[in-house]
N, C-alpha and C positions, 0 to 999 in steps of 0.2 A: 677462279670464281665458280667454275662449274662444280667442282668438288665441295667448295665452301658453301655453295648454295644448297647442295644435297643435305648437308648437315644443318644449315641455317633454316631450311624449310621445315625441319622436324621440331623446331623450337616450340611450335604450337602444342606439342604433346607435353613439353615441360610446363607450359602455361596451364594446361589442363590438370596435370597431376599436382602441381604446386597449389592450384586453386582448390583442390580437394583438401589440402592441408595435411597430407599424410606422408610426405616425403621425408621430413625431419620430425623427430620427436619434439624438438624445440620450436614453438610456434613462430617466434620472431625470425628464425632462419627460413621457414616457409614463406613468410611475408616478404623478406628481403629478396630472396631469389625469384619469387613470383613477380616482383616489380622489375627486377633486372631483365628477366625473360620477356615480360610484357612490353616494356619500353623498347627493347631491341626488336621485337616482333610486330610493333605497331598494334598491340593487342590491348583491348579495354577489359580489365578483369572484372569490373562491376557489371557491365552489360552481359558478359559471359556467365558470371556466377548466377544471376537471376534466371537467364535462359536455361542454363545447364541444370539448375536445380529441378526445374519442371521436366527437363529431359529425363532425369533419373527417376523422379517421382511417378511420371506417367509415360514411361518409355514407349514411343511409337503409338500411343493413344492420341489421335489427332485432335481431340477436344482439349487436351491439356499439354501436349508436347508438340510445338511447332518448330523445333530446332532443325528438323529435317522434314521438308515438305515433299511428299510423294507426288508424282513419280520421280525418283532420283535417276538421272540418266548417266549410264556408264559411257560418257562421251570419249571417242577416240578419233574425232575428225582431224583432218590434216592441219588446220590452223591451231586447234587445241594441242595437238601433239608437238607442233613446232614451238609453241610458247612454253609448254612443259619442259621441252628438251633444252631450251635456251633461256629466255627471259620472259616471265609472265607480265607483260605490260598492259594488255588491253582487256583482259577478262573482267567481268563485272559480277557483282553478287548474284547468286542463283538461289537454289532451293535449300541450301545448307548455310548455317550460321557462318558469317565471314564477310570480308570486305572486297574480295576479288583480287585483281592484279595490282600492279604498281600504281597506275594513275588513279584508279578508283579508291584504293586504300588511302593514299595521301589526301585526296579530296574529301573522303568521308571522315577521316580523322580530324581534319580542319573543321568540317561541318559540325561534328560532335563537340569539338572544343569551343565552338561558338554557340552551343546550346541546342543543336539540332539532333536528329536521329541519324545514326551512322548507317544509313541505307538510302537508296534512291527510291522515290515514290513508286516507280514502276517495278521494283524488285519484289520477289515473292516474300522475302523476309521483312519487308518494311512494316507491315501491320503487326507482325510479331514483336518487333523491337518497340514499336509504339505502345503495344499492350504491356510489355515488360516494364517500360518506364512508368506507365500509368499505375501499374500494380505496385511498384516499389518507388514511390516518389522521393523517399528519403535518400535513395541511392542515386537519384538522377543527377544531383549536384556533384556527387563523388565521381560519377561517370564523366561529366563534363571536365572536371579538374584533372582526371586521369588523362583524357585526351589532350588537355592543355600541356600537361607535363611531357607527353609523347612528342607533341609538335615542338615544344621548346627544346627538347633534347636533340631531335634530328635537325632542327634549324641551326642549332649550335654546331653540330657536326658539319653541316653544309657550309656554315660561315668559316669554320676552321679550314675546310678543304679549299674554299675560295681564296682565303687570305694566304695560304701557304702553297697553293697550286698542287696540293696532294689529293687529287680527286679519288685516288684509290682508297683513301680512308673512308670517304662517303660511301663508296661502293661496298666496301667490306662491312662497315658498321651499320649503315642505314638501309641498304638495298639488298642485303644478302638473301633475304627470304624469298625474293622474286626470281632468283636464278635456280635453274635445275629443279623445278618442282615435281618432276615426273615420278620420282620414287614416293614422295609424300602423297601424291595424288593416287597412285596405284594402291598403296597400302591403306590409306585413310578411307578410300571409297568403299572398302569391303565391310565396314562396321555394321551397316544396316541396309544397304542398298538392295532393293528387290525383295526384301523379306516381309513377313506378315506384320500388319499393323492391327491395332485394337485387340491384341491378345495379351494376357498377363504372363505368359511363359517367355522368359528371356531367351530361351533356347530357340524360339521361333522368330523373335524380332531382332536378334543380334547374331553376329557371326564371329567365331574364333578361327583364325588361320595360323598356319605354321610358317615360321620364318627362321632363317639362320640366326644363330645366337647374336652375331654382331648387329643384325638389323633389329632384333628384339631390343637390344640396348638403345639404338637410335630412336626407336618408336616407344620407348618407355613401357614395353610389354603390353601396349594397347592392342596388340594382335590377339591377346586373350580377352576378347571383348565381351563374350557371354559372362565370363567369370567376373569381369569388372562391373558389369551391370547387376549381377546377382549379389555381389559383396563389394559395394562401392567404397567402403571404408578400409578395405585391404590395400596396403601400400603396393605400388607397382612392382617393387622388387620381390614381393611374395606371390605374385599372380601365377607364375609358372608352378610353384609348389602347390598352390591352390588348385590349379588345373590338374595336376597329377592326382590330387586327393579325390576330385569329383569326376574324373574322366569317364567312369563307368556309366554315369547318368547323363552324359553329354553326347550330343551328336558328333559324328566323326569330323575332326577339324579338316578344313580344306587347305590345300596349298594356295599360294597366291594365284597361280594359273587356273586352278579349279574354281576359285571364287569368282574370277573375272569371267570365265566361261559360263558359270551359273548366272551371273548378273546380266551378261549380254543376251543370253537365251531368254531370261525373264523379261528383259526389256523388249525383245522382239515379240514376245507373246502379249505384252502390255499394249503394243501398238495395234493389236487386233482386239484384245479385250482389256480395257483400261482397269478393270477390277481385279485382274489376275495378280497374285503375289505368290512367290515361291514358298512352299511349305517344307521346311527342313525335316527329313526323316529323323525320328527320335528312337532311342533304344527302348526295348520292351520293359526294362527294369525301371520301376518308379522310385524316386528319391524319398527317403523317410525324413519328414520335417517335424521336429519336436517343438512344442510351444505355440503352434498356430501362427497366424499372420502377424505382420507388424502394423501398429497404428501409425497414422500419418506423422505425428510428432516424432516418434521413434525413428521413422524413416528419414526425416529431415536431419536428425542428429547423426544418422548412419552414413551421411554423405561427407563426414569430416567437417572441415571448415567451409565447405562450398556454399551452403545456403546463406543468403543474406539474413540479417537479424530479423527483418520483417517477416520472412517466410518461416523462420524457426519458431515463431510464436504461434503458428497456426496448427 
């Protein structure tokens, strides 16, 4: 289960990329695998699509992007590490989009299936999800139905395990994502944590890190995160080639260790000065941009199939 969980906890990156609709040239294949990944991962694709569209449109501008609420804490406390290394049972939603650990994920999915918001009122993300639902009311019913499908599927797996006394099936199929979260946490935390907010330069608000090729595959090349934000319609399997093309204009990529050292040092400084954010050193050479900036509607379509229909019209 430990190794199974390492792979299973990276399914969120599959949900993300399939949500952009760029994995397959055939749209129905993207949709099919998006639902397979989402149901297995207890992931609501409608809630995420609405939130993530704003995340790309207004990356780290706090007026329009509340998917990551600073300050993001690079937590490595004993209880956190214990859960990450074994089974993430008790963690709750924090400052990043998500449902937390096993107990809160199951409870919040049921809450969403009954027509509620998939967050606790005390959570930092609660107001953001409420705002997303209010902004996209036509997708609210779809979100509820998605949660109902997820609950029905995992209830069926639980019923099968109960009837056959094959509890390993329930562990492998329904609870895999909660085991061995440590690697997903270490890599995923590097994307924006500690970096500049309210700046239009993706090189300052996002972070690219270098990983071994096998880990890049597991994380769907999302370690090339600056490149992903700059060109969100580029499929994940072309991000390394894109990185090689634009590397002269990019900051030096960090290793995983360097990124965490940077984030921990940034957080220590934020405890003294809450306004402090790390400013990534940029190369002296300026990129040449032809054709000027993008209009907002063009940007929405530049996200692949991510944007809900209501947001594409704006």
